[in-house]
N, C-alpha and C positions, 0 to 999 in steps of 0.2 A: 335425712340427708338433704343438704341444700343443693338445689340444681343451679348450676352456673350457666348463663347464656353465652358467655364469652370468657376467654381465659383469665382476664383480669377483673372478673366480677367478684370483688372481694370487699366491697364497702358494706360491712355487716350492719353498721349503724343506720345507713340509708335503707337497707333492706328491712330492718326492724321498724323504721319510721313508716315505710310504705305498708307493711303488714298491719301496723296498729291503726292506720287510717282507712284501711280497706272497707270496712262496713259503711262508714260515713260517705266515702267517695263513690261507692257503688250506688248509693241513693242519689248523689250528685250526678252521676252518669245518666241515670234515668230521667232526672229533672231536666238536664241539658238536652237529652235526646228528644223529650217532649217539646221543649222550646225550639229546637232546631227544626223539628217537623212542622211546627206552627209557622215559623219564619219562611220555610221553603215551600210548603205545600198548602198552607191554609192561613195566609196572612190576615184575612178578614175574620178568622175565628168562627166561620160558619159551622154549625153543628150538624154534621152528617154522621152516619153510623161508624165509619172508620175513625173519625176524629173523636167521637164520644168514647169508643172503645180504648183508644190510646190514652185519652185524658183520665178515664175512670179506672183503668187497670192499676191495681196496687200490687198484686202478686204476679211474679214472673220467674222463670227459671234462672236463679242467680248463678248457677254453675257456668252458664254460657257467658254471662257478662263478666264473671271472674277471669275467664280466659283472656278477654280483651284487656281487662285491668292489668293482669300480670304481664301481658305483652307490652303495654305502655310503660309499666313500671320497669321492665327490663330495658326498654329503649332509653328511658330516663337515666338508668344506671350506666348504660353504655355511653351516653352523651355527656352526662354531668357527674358521673360516679367516681370522681377522683377520691381516693381513700386517704389523702393527706388532710389531716384536720387543720382547720384554720383557727387563729386566735379570735375568740369572741369577747367583746367588751360590753355587751348589752345585758349580761346576766342570764342569758338563756343557755341551756345545755345544747350540745351538738344534735341530740335527738330532736329537740324542739325546733331548732333551726332547719334541720332536714325535713321535718314534717311540714313546716310553713312553706319552704321552697318547693317541695314536691306537690303540695296541694295547689299552690298558685300556678305552677307549670301545668299540672294535670287539667285544671279548669280551662286554662288558656288553650291547651291542645284539644280539649273536647269542643270548644267553641270554633276552633279552626276546622276540625274535622266535620263539625256539624254544618259547615257551609257546602259540603259535597253531598249530592243526592245519593250516590251509591253507598256511602257510609251510613247515612240515615236510614235508607231502605233496608240494608242488610242487618243493621242493629235492631230495627223494628221487627223484622222477620224472625230473629232469633230470641227476642225478649217479649215485647208487648203484644206482638201479633203472632206469637208462637202457636203453630197448629200441629205440625208433625215433627218427629225427631229427625227424619231425613232432610227435610227442608231447613230446619234449624242448623243442622250440621253443615249443610252446603252453604248457608248464609254465613256461618261462623268462619268457614275457610275463605270465603270471598272477602269478608271483613278483615281478617288477618292479612290476606294478600294486599288489600287496599292500603292498610296501615303501613306495611313494609314498603310498599311502593311510594307512599306519601313521604316517609322519612328517608327514602333512598337507602334502604337496608335490605339485605337478603339473609335468610337463615340457611346455613349449610349444615347438613347432618353428616358427620363423619364418625365412624366407630361408635355409634350410638349416642353421641353428644351433639347437642344443638349449639351452633355458634352464630353469633351476629357478625356480619361484615358490612362495611360500607359498600354500597353498590357503585 
């Protein structure tokens, strides 16, 4: 069953495009997170224990980062998810166009979010600097809250359904 985040979340081609790009874009999230950490906290690239751990970590709990990916994907569908198909004259399918548009916007959002210390710190605590489940869960909630605040959205839960609303 497809979980809708808002009543008009019906752009299934866009949802399919986002789902097909998820594995690649999760890797992009980690790469951008490492780059954001370097820009904010270690612009000289001095090799201390924390920086080494962040740069050398290849395995991390993907379920945590998938939650943030899905949240950003839902926000994108809310802001840009018009389900009216446009005429394409460049030979691409609508799926390919949505994939390109989503990937470009996603990377742009990651770079914007990566300029904020609280986003970078919470993402690191729940992924690359993962130590305990409770701290990761707390960081995940803080990160989701920061993202909702950043995009001026709030999630309202009524009758068991989550709905996005502009704040």
